[in-house]
N, C-alpha and C positions, 0 to 999 in steps of 0.2 A: 504494500500500500504506500502510495506517495505521501510524503510529508506535506501538511498544509502550507500554502504560501504565506509567509509573514510579510506584512508591510512594516518596514523598519523606519522609525521616526526618531529624530534627534530634537530635543528641546534645549535651546541654549539660553542659560540664565535661570538659576534656581532661586527665584524670588516669589513674591506674592502672586504673580501671574504664571510663571513657568512651572512651579511645583504642582498646583492643582490641575492645570491642564495636562501636564505629563501623567499624573496619577490617573486621571479620568481616561485618557487615551490608552494607558497601559492596562486598564481594566476591561478593554474591549477585545473580543475574540479576533485573532488575526493581526493584532498590533503588538509590536515589540518596541519599547521606548527606552532611549538612552538620554539621560539628562547630562548636560555639559556645563560645568561650572569652573571658572578660573579658581585655582587654589591660592587665594591671597590670604594675608593675615586677617583681613576683615571678614571674609565670607567663605574661605576654604573649608572651615569646619563643617559647613552644611553637607559636604560630600559624605563624610563619615556618618553623620547623623541620619541622612536619608538612606544610605546603604545599610544602616542598622534597622531600617523599617520604622523610623520615627519622624515626626514633623518637627522642624526647627522653630515653629512659631509658638510663643508662650500664651498668646491670647486665645479666647474661645473661638474655635474653628470647627463647627459641627461636622463630623464624619470624616475629616481629613486624616487624622491619626490612623483610624481603622483602615481607610482606603490605602494609605501608603504601606502599612504593614502587610495588607493583603497582596498588593502587586509586587512587593519585594519578595515575599514568600513564594509567590507564583513564578518568580524569576522573569517577569515581563517588564521590569523596571529596575534600572541601576543608574548610578551617577559616576561620571569620570571627569577628569580635567584634560583628557587627551582629545584634542580637536580632530585628530586623524580619524576618529570614529565616524566622521561625517562621510567618508568615502563609501561606506556601505549603506547610506541612508537613502530611502525613497522620498522622504519628506523631512524638511528642516524648518523648525519654528524658531524665530528669533525673539527673545523676551528679555532684552537688556534695558537698563535704565537710560533715559534720554533727558538729563537735566538741562536747565537753562542757567546761565551764569553771567556775571558782570553787570555793570550799570545799565547796559542796553538789554539785559535778559536774553542774550542770544543762545540758541541751542548748542549744547556741548555734546557732540556726537562721537567722542573718542571711542567709547565701547562699541557703539553701533558700527563704526567704520572698521574697527579692529576685527570684530566678529564677522563682518561681511567679507573681509579679506580672507579669513580662515575658511569660510564657507566656499568662497570662490575657488580657493586653492585645492579643496578636497572634494567638492561635490561631483557626483557622477552625472553623465548625460541622462536627461529625462527626469531629473529630480524636481520636486516641487519645493520652493522656498516661500515661507509665509512670514511676513513681518507682523508681529503683534504689539511691539513697542509703540507707544504714542509718539508721533512725529509731526513736524510741521507739514502742512499740505505741500506736496511736491517732492518730499524727501525720498520716498521709495524709488521713484523713477529717475530723479536727478542726482541722488547721492548713492543709494544702495545698488540700483541696477547697473550703473557704469562700473562699480567696483567688482560686482559679481562677474560681469562680462569680461572685464579686463583680466582678472585673475584666472578665470576658467577657460577663456578662449571660446566660450559658448554664447549663443544668442538667446536672450529672454523671449519667450513665446514660441520659440522654434526648437532649441536644443534643451532648454530647461523652462520651468514654469514658475511664475512669480505672482504672488498675491499679497494683499494686505487685509488684515482683519483685527479690529481692535477689541480689547477687553473692556468690560464694564463692571469691574470688580470693586468690592469694598471689604476690608478685613472684617471677619466675623460672618461673612456670607460667601466665601470663595467658591465652594462647590455649587451652592444653590444658584448663584448668579451666572456661572458658566452654563449650567444646565437649563436654566429656566428664563433667562432674558433673551430677547431677540438678538440674533447675531448678524452683523454687517460684514459682508465679504466683497472685496474689490479685487479685480485681476488685471494684469497687463494685457490679457486677451481672454476670450471666452473660455478656452480650454483651461487656462490657469485658474480662472474663477470657478469653473465647474468642478475641477479636481479638488480645490479647497473646500467647496460646499459639500462634496461627497465625504470628506474627512470629518467636517464639523457635524454632519448629520449623525455620526456615530455617538456623539456626546451631548448634543444640544437638542432639547425637547421642544424648544420654542421655535418660532418662525425664523428662517434664515433668509435675509434680504441680500440680493447681489447687485453690484454696481461697478463702476470703474474705480481704479485705485485712488485717484485724486479726490473724488467725491467721498470715498470712504474715509480718507485721512481728514478731510475737512469736517466731516460729520462728527468725528471724535472730538476734535478741538472745539468745534462750535457747541457740541452738547455740553462739554464741561465749562465753556465760557458762559453758557446759559445758566448753569447752576451757580457759577461764581457771581454773576450779576444778581441773581435772586438772593443769594446770601448777603451780598453787599447792601441790597435794599433793606433786608431785615436788620443788618448791623447799623445802618444809618438811622432807621426808624427807632432802634434801641436808644441811640443817642438823643433823638428827638424826644422820646418818652422820658428819659432821664432829665432832660432840660425842663420838661413840663411837669415833672413830679408825679408821673403815672407809671403803670406797669406795662411794658411792651408785651408781656406774655398774655395778659388779659386782653389787650388790644388785638393781638394775633388770634386769640380764640374767638373774639367777636367777628373779626373779618372772615375767618375760615368757617364760620357758621353757615355761610353761603357755599354750597357744594362745589361750585366751579372756581372758588378762590383757594389759593394755597400759598399763604405767606410762609416763608422759610423761618427757621430758628436762628436767632442771633447768637453770638458767642464771643469768646476771647480771641478768636482768630481762625484762619482757615489753614489746614495742613494737608498732608498726604502727598503722594507722588504726583497726582494729576492736577488738581485745581490750581495750586500756586504757579504752575508752569505752562499749562495748556493754552491759557490766554496768550502767553508770550509766543508759544509755538505758532498759534494762529496768526498773530501779528507778524511774525517773521515770514511765514509762508506766503501771506498775501503781498507783502512788500518785496519779497525776493522773486516770486514766481507769478505774481498777478499781472494782468495785462495793462493795468494803469495803477498809479500810486494812490494808496489809501492807508490811513492810519485809523484803525478801529477804536475811536476815542471812548466809546461807551464802555467797552470791556476793559480798556486801560484804566478808566476811572474806578471800575469795580475792584480792580487789583489794588489801587491806591487806598480805597476805603478798607478793604479786608486786611491789608498790611498794617493799617493804622490801629487796629483793635488791641494788639498787645501793648502798644504805647499808651492807649487810653486806659487799659487795665492798670498799668504801672502808675499812671496819674491818680487813679482811684485809690490805690494803696498809699500813695504819698499824701493825699488829702485826708484819708482816714487816720493815718498816723499823726498828721499835723493836728487833728482835732483832739488828740491825746497828748499834745506837746512832745511828740517824738519825731526826730528827723530820720529820714531813710538811711542816712549814713550810719546811724546808731542802731538800726533795726535788724532783727533776724526774721526772714520771711520763710514760711513753710509752704512750699509749692506742692499741691496735691494733683498728681497726674502729669506725666511728660509725653505720653503717647498722644498723637494727634486725634485719635478716635477712641471712643469709649470701649472698654473691654477688649482692647487689642494691645499688642506690644510694638506697634508700628510708630516709629519716631520720625519718619521721613517728612522733612519740612514742617515739623511740628511748631505751632506758634509759641510753645514753651521756650524755644531757642531765643526768639526775639524778646519775650517777656523777661527772661533771665538777664539778657544783656542790658536791657533797659534798667532793670532794678539795680544791677551791679554797677551801672554807670553812675548811679547816685551814691554808690558806696555801700549798699545793703549786702548783708550776708544771705545767700539763698541756699536752702537745703531742700531736697526734693524727695517725694515718695511716689511710687507707682507699684501696684501689685503685680504687674505683668512684665514691665521692662527690666531687663537684667543689667544693662550697662547704659550709661548716659554721660557723654563726655563734657557736657556744659555745666554740670553742677554735681555736688555730692548727692548720691542717690542711696536710699535705704528702703527696705521692705517693711521696716518697723515704724508704723505710723506714730506711735507714742513717742519714739525717740526723735522723729523729725519735728514733731510739734512742741516738744519740751523746750521751754524757754523762748518760744517764738513770740513775736509781736503782731504777726498777722498771718492768717491762713489764706492762701489764694487757691481756689479750686479751678484748675486749668482744664481738666478732663473729666467727663461725666461717667467715670467707672462706677459700676453697680455698688461696690463696697462703700463708696462715699455717701450714698443715699441713706445708709443705716448707721452712721457714726454716732457715738455717744457724745453729744456736744458738751454736756456737763463735765464729763471726764476729761475731754480735750481742754476745756477752759481751765480746769484745775492744773493742767500741765504748762499752760502758757504764761508768759510774762505780761502780755497785753492781749485781751480777748477781742480780736478783730477778725472778721471774715470778709473777703472779697470773692463773691461767687460769680465765676465767669461762665457757668454752664447751667444755671437755674437748677442746681442740685438740691438746695435747701429752701425751706419755707422761712420767710422773714420772721414771722411771729415766733416760730419754734426757736430760731437762733437768738432773737432778742430776749425771749423768756428764759433762755439758758445763760443770759448775761453777756452776750456778744454785741458789739457794734457791727451791724450787718450792712454791707453794700453789695448790690448785684448789678451786673451789666443789664441795662434796659429797665432797671427798677428805680424810679425816681423817689 
């Protein structure tokens, strides 16, 4: 009896996108998946953890640990740092980070270009390459495709196939969102697009929509710019409500009582891999590859508003301490939560970075607590909440982790030098905090 034909897939980049998509593909009959991860000091440890059948994520990620253990035991998934494994692959997915950098927020494609060179050097004729990393519109065709063609000597759409399909993920929902959200697939030609759609049909239960590559790239950046703008509106209205002396959360509830309204939640800032940079990728793409010059001012303003929220939070801390005749330079600040998202360990572009820098610029001592994050370079980090709060002059709630909703406020007050809380995520009830003896300030709560 003939051995069943296996489709061999490489997923390059073992992060929040690469790991769950690799595990889901490896769980399908007929797919054999190799994860490829550079063995650096920062992220190389993931190789050993994944090969041991464990997830490297500390936050809540339903079903992922079990799935990784299953596919490793099944021997349909393994991870290596050897890029030469690409030579045997029928499909290659690229899931590397694409940050923006500098005063102009230009895309930094060092990893994307490096990986594209590796893929081009090793890929076989007839392979399908899919870019899943978020990129500026035009990047796949004007940056990645030329590298692949130059290094391989092959022609996209003829000798190999090239597609773009973006992720719509959020920590805490990785498997759920891959399987159950509509998928957008763009191809350099129809055959590229159709081959990519056939692969995604194995793991995506929702509708799969196909288009060209440029439209798919633009859809991702515009989708996240849309979210960024809506959050910026909520943040600006939070400042309006603070000024008027009313509660933005009550205003939001009243507005959203009409079914077709959906005002977003304000907060201490916007983080994650996507929102802080995708507006800038859109801005770069339209200026670099657009047919006429345009600066999308509306979304640029949203970035400015959202970036200002950690600064505003630091000002709230300063004013609260001043009301107790304490200067920030003499204060100890207990920061609760450094992950950008509740109940995750994801610190990518977390607003906690900017908040800490702002507070320390005034001379404050900042110590941090997070139940999920293991290391955090910007501040002293502990998993002992009482130790972090002990002797503090102000608690700042930066992340809405579930444990923070059930804190014993009277016990925390007894440990503090000055009982002040600045709530950046609407975690606490004002009356409960004040009845426990705290001076309470909350973003959006006048």
